[in-house]
N, C-alpha and C positions, 0 to 999 in steps of 0.2 A: 137312627141316636143320634148320628151327626147333625142332622140339620134337626133335634132338641136341642143339644148343645148350644147351637148358633143362636138359637131364637132363645134360649136361655139369657147368653151372653149380651145380645141386640138388647133385652128387656132389662137386663139391669143395668146398663149403660144409660140407658133412655129413663132408669125410674132415680137416678143417683143424683142426690142435688148439686148443681154444680157452685161452686163458691167462685166468686171474682167475676170478672169478665173472659169471654173467650177473646184473643190476641191472634193477627194472621201472620205467617211465616213464610219467609224467602230464606232458603239455605242453599249452601253451594258447597263443595269440599272433594275431596278424594278417597278412592277408595282403594283397599289393596285384595284383589280376587283371583280366585283358581277355578278348576273344576274335580272333580272328585273321579280322576282317573289318575292312574301310575305315572311317576316319573314328571310330575309337572311344576313349571314354574310359577309364581306370583305375576300379577302385572299389574301396573298402576290404571288406574280408571279415574275417571270424575263424575260427578252428581250435582242437579241441579233440582230443586225441590219446591214446593209451593203449599202449604195446606194451614191449618188451625191447629193452636193448642188450646185444648178444652181445661180447665181446672175441675178435677175430682176431688179434692182437699187440699192443704196447705203445702202438701210436697208432690202430692201425684198428679200429672196431666194425661190426657188421652190427647193424640195425636196422627190423624187421619193428614197420607201427603198425598200429594200427586206430584210424582216423581221421574226425572228421564235420565236416566243411568248407563254408563259406558262400562264393560265389563271386559273381562278375556283370561285368556291363557296361552302359555308355552309350553309345548311338548318337549322334553328333553331330546328323547330318542329319533322322533321324525323332526324335527324343529318345524311341524306345524304351529301357526298361533291364530285365534281369532279375535275379534274385537268387535261382540255386539253390544248393539244399542238396543234399550229396552224403556218402556212407558212401566212403569211402577206404581202401585195403591200398597206402603205399606199402612199399617195399622199398629202403631207402639204407644205402650205406657212409658212415661217419662218419671222417673225418681229426681227430685232437686234436692241439690247439697246446699244450703246458704253460705255462702263466703265473706268476706268482709266486705264491707259498702253494700254495692248495686250489682253485684256477680254471684254467679250461680255456677255450680257444675250439676251435669246431668246424665245420669244414664237412664237408656232407653232401651227396649226389646219388644221385639210383637212379631205377629206373622205379616207377610205381604204376599201380592199375585203381581206378576209382568206379564207383559206381551212383547216379544222379540219384534220391533220395527225392521231393521235389517243389520247388515254385519257380513263380514269377508273372511273366509276360512284361507290361510295361505298356508305353503309345504312344500321342504325341499322336494318331496316327490313331484317329478311332471304328472301334469294334467290332473293332480290332486286339489288345486284351487276351486272355488266356487263362492256361491252366498251360502248363508247359514239356514234362513229360513225361506219360506215358500215349499213348492211344491217338489224340486227338487233339491230341495234345502239339506243340511246337516243334521239341525237342531230343531225341535218342537219349538213352534213360538210361545208355547206357555209355561211360565216359568213362575213357581212356588217356592217360599223357603222360611227364613227366621231371619229377620233384621235385628242388628243389634247395634251397637254403639255407647259414646258419649262425646259429650261437648261442653264448651266452654261460654257461658254467656257471660260480656261483659257490655251495659249499657252505659257509655261515656257520657250521654246528655245527665242522664241522674246523677253519676258521682260526681259531675263538674257543679250542678246545683249544690249536691250535699256538702261540698266543698266552699261555694258561696256563701251558703248559708250560715257558717260555724262563724 
């Protein structure tokens, strides 16, 4: 059943009329992550990504990306911290809300799959430190989930041209 749904989804994307041109993207930003374990604190991380923006209509685009993401968490009761680095492939749909001039606000969401490259586990408990991934690691290297976010797009060169043409 899952294979059929995935095939139907891929065929739907391939048969959709593409409006406009494909744009290539380079993105960077911060993330605020934790794990689904009791008494955890969020930690800031970073991300850098490259991919493309495939228009599916006037306001909807498909964004496949290749991303390097730094995640992590801190446990309140044990003082343990993690800092894994993942390579991820998010497949997001992005809805664009046009703003004044050449600015857009985008809301995006979609599934992702990732692979843990490396990271360390540190704890206040003696002898509990070590690698996160690998044969003696604490984490499974495979990570799947849902990515969601928002971004503000400002194209200064187009805004400058619009001002100069007035």
